[in-house]
C-alpha positions as CSV (number, residue, x, y, z in Angstrom):
1,M,24.6,208.2,79.4
2,T,24.4,207.5,75.7
3,R,26.0,210.0,73.4
4,F,25.6,210.4,69.6
5,V,29.0,210.8,68.0
6,F,29.9,211.6,64.4
7,N,33.4,210.2,63.7
8,T,34.6,210.6,60.1
9,A,37.4,211.7,57.8
10,A,37.0,214.7,55.5
11,T,39.1,216.6,53.0
12,L,40.7,219.9,53.8
13,D,37.9,221.6,51.8
14,G,35.2,219.8,53.7
15,F,34.0,216.9,51.7
16,L,33.3,213.3,52.9
17,A,33.2,211.8,49.4
18,D,33.7,212.9,45.8
19,P,30.7,213.7,43.6
20,D,30.4,209.9,42.8
21,H,30.2,209.0,46.5
22,S,33.7,207.5,46.3
23,L,36.3,207.5,49.2
24,T,39.2,206.7,46.9
25,W,40.8,210.0,47.9
26,L,40.9,208.8,51.5
27,F,42.7,205.6,50.8
28,D,45.2,207.4,48.6
29,V,46.5,209.3,51.7
30,E,49.2,207.6,53.7
31,G,47.5,206.3,56.9
32,G,44.0,206.7,55.3
33,T,42.5,203.5,56.9
34,P,41.3,203.1,60.5
35,D,43.8,200.2,61.0
36,A,46.8,202.4,60.0
37,P,49.2,202.8,62.9
38,E,48.5,206.4,63.4
39,H,44.8,205.7,63.9
40,A,44.5,202.1,65.1
41,D,44.8,202.7,68.9
42,H,42.5,205.7,68.8
43,F,39.9,204.0,66.5
44,G,40.0,200.8,68.6
45,A,39.3,202.8,71.8
46,F,36.5,204.7,70.0
47,L,34.9,201.4,68.9
48,E,35.0,199.9,72.4
49,G,32.7,202.7,73.5
50,I,30.2,202.2,70.7
51,G,27.0,200.2,71.2
52,V,25.3,200.7,67.9
53,T,26.0,202.3,64.5
54,V,23.7,204.5,62.5
55,L,24.0,205.1,58.8
56,G,22.2,206.5,55.7
57,S,21.5,204.7,52.5
58,S,24.4,206.3,50.5
59,T,27.0,205.2,53.1
60,Y,25.3,201.8,53.4
61,E,25.3,201.2,49.6
62,W,29.0,202.3,49.5
63,L,29.8,199.7,52.2
64,L,27.9,197.0,50.3
65,R,29.8,197.8,47.1
66,E,33.3,198.1,48.7
67,T,33.1,195.0,50.9
68,G,31.0,192.6,48.8
69,A,28.9,192.0,51.9
70,L,25.9,190.7,49.9
71,E,28.0,187.9,48.6
72,D,30.0,187.4,51.8
73,P,27.9,188.3,54.8
74,S,30.9,188.2,57.1
75,A,32.3,191.2,55.3
76,W,29.3,193.2,56.6
77,T,30.2,192.4,60.2
78,A,33.8,193.5,59.6
79,A,32.7,196.7,57.8
80,I,30.4,197.7,60.7
81,S,33.0,196.7,63.3
82,G,30.7,193.9,64.7
83,K,28.2,196.5,65.9
84,P,24.4,196.3,65.5
85,A,23.3,199.0,63.0
86,F,20.3,201.2,62.1
87,L,19.9,202.0,58.5
88,F,17.8,205.2,57.7
89,T,16.4,204.9,54.2
90,S,13.3,205.5,52.2
91,R,14.1,202.8,49.7
92,D,14.0,199.0,49.7
93,L,17.6,197.9,49.8
94,P,19.1,194.4,50.0
95,T,20.6,193.3,53.3
96,P,23.4,190.9,54.0
97,E,22.2,187.5,55.3
98,G,22.2,187.5,59.1
99,A,23.1,191.1,59.4
100,D,22.2,192.7,62.7
101,L,20.6,195.6,60.8
102,T,17.4,197.5,61.7
103,V,16.0,199.3,58.6
104,V,14.0,202.4,59.6
105,R,12.1,205.1,57.8
106,G,11.0,208.5,58.8
107,A,12.3,211.2,61.0
108,V,15.3,210.8,63.2
109,E,13.3,211.9,66.3
110,E,11.0,208.9,65.8
111,Q,13.9,206.5,66.2
112,L,15.9,208.0,69.0
113,A,14.4,206.0,71.8
114,A,15.0,202.7,70.0
115,I,18.5,203.6,69.0
116,R,19.3,204.6,72.7
117,E,17.8,201.4,74.0
118,R,19.8,199.3,71.6
119,A,23.1,201.2,72.5
120,G,22.5,200.5,76.2
121,D,25.1,202.4,78.2
122,R,27.4,202.9,75.2
123,D,27.6,205.6,72.5
124,V,26.0,205.7,69.1
125,W,28.3,206.1,66.1
126,V,26.5,208.2,63.6
127,M,28.6,207.0,60.7
128,G,27.0,209.2,58.0
129,G,26.5,210.5,55.6
130,G,26.5,214.2,56.3
131,D,22.8,214.8,55.6
132,L,21.9,212.1,58.2
133,V,24.3,213.6,60.7
134,G,22.6,217.0,60.0
135,Q,19.2,215.5,60.8
136,F,20.6,214.3,64.2
137,A,21.9,217.9,64.8
138,D,18.5,219.3,63.8
139,A,16.9,217.0,66.4
140,D,19.4,218.1,69.1
141,A,20.7,214.5,69.1
142,L,24.3,215.1,68.2
143,D,26.7,215.3,71.1
144,E,30.2,215.2,69.4
145,I,31.9,215.6,66.1
146,Q,35.2,213.9,65.5
147,V,36.8,214.6,62.1
148,S,40.1,213.6,60.8
149,V,41.0,216.2,58.2
150,A,43.1,214.8,55.3
151,P,45.6,216.7,53.2
152,V,43.4,216.5,50.1
153,T,41.0,218.9,48.3
154,L,38.3,217.8,46.0
155,G,36.7,221.0,44.9
156,A,33.3,219.3,44.9
157,G,31.5,216.3,46.4
158,Q,29.4,215.3,49.4
159,P,29.8,217.9,52.2
160,L,31.0,217.0,55.7
161,L,27.8,218.5,57.2
162,P,25.3,220.2,55.0
163,R,23.9,222.3,57.8
164,R,24.8,225.5,59.4
165,L,26.0,225.0,63.0
166,G,27.3,228.2,64.5
167,A,30.1,228.7,66.9
168,D,27.6,228.8,69.7
169,R,26.9,225.1,69.1
170,L,30.4,223.8,68.3
171,H,33.0,223.8,71.1
172,L,36.6,222.6,70.3
173,T,37.7,220.1,72.9
174,G,40.6,218.4,71.2
175,V,43.3,218.7,68.4
176,E,45.7,215.9,67.6
177,Q,48.1,215.2,64.7
178,R,47.7,211.6,63.5
179,G,50.2,211.1,60.7
180,Q,49.0,213.3,57.8
181,F,45.7,214.0,59.5
182,A,44.5,216.7,61.9
183,H,42.0,215.1,64.2
184,L,39.6,217.6,65.6
185,T,37.0,217.0,68.3
186,Y,34.0,219.2,68.9
187,R,31.3,219.0,71.6
188,V,28.0,219.9,70.1
189,G,25.7,221.9,72.4
190,T,23.0,224.5,72.3
């Protein structure tokens, strides 16, 4: 059965990105990349179970800027781990040549069937950002949250999940130390 999984890194004070949507803070932490030894095996196993990735426009634009994917389309494939993707946006945005990218508008609920179909029997990686993940939670289409908490505080920025999810919906299922990160896994339920 297809699950919708939010897998991300966040600061100790609960931010995904700084006020300028930058992830520089993450790459400044020892082991702050998915290919770092403390994450590589776990992240590789996670990606094997993913059939499709879903992202919002801020995350998408950050990926385009950081990877140069508009100039080098192969960088898009690497950035999205070779997975087909759905981009939720209300704007017209450029796309890398040949990208397996479906641009959608409107409510998450309207796209769930297409996303599930494309994922097949694999999971959906709801890559972010936090507001898009919140929309999946609002639609009762978020099954798991995996967050690697970094030893960094920003004081302000883009929140991990700008929604209220009470303890009745979040159930801790795993805690691991991965280098300088605390990796937490929560099952999301009602």
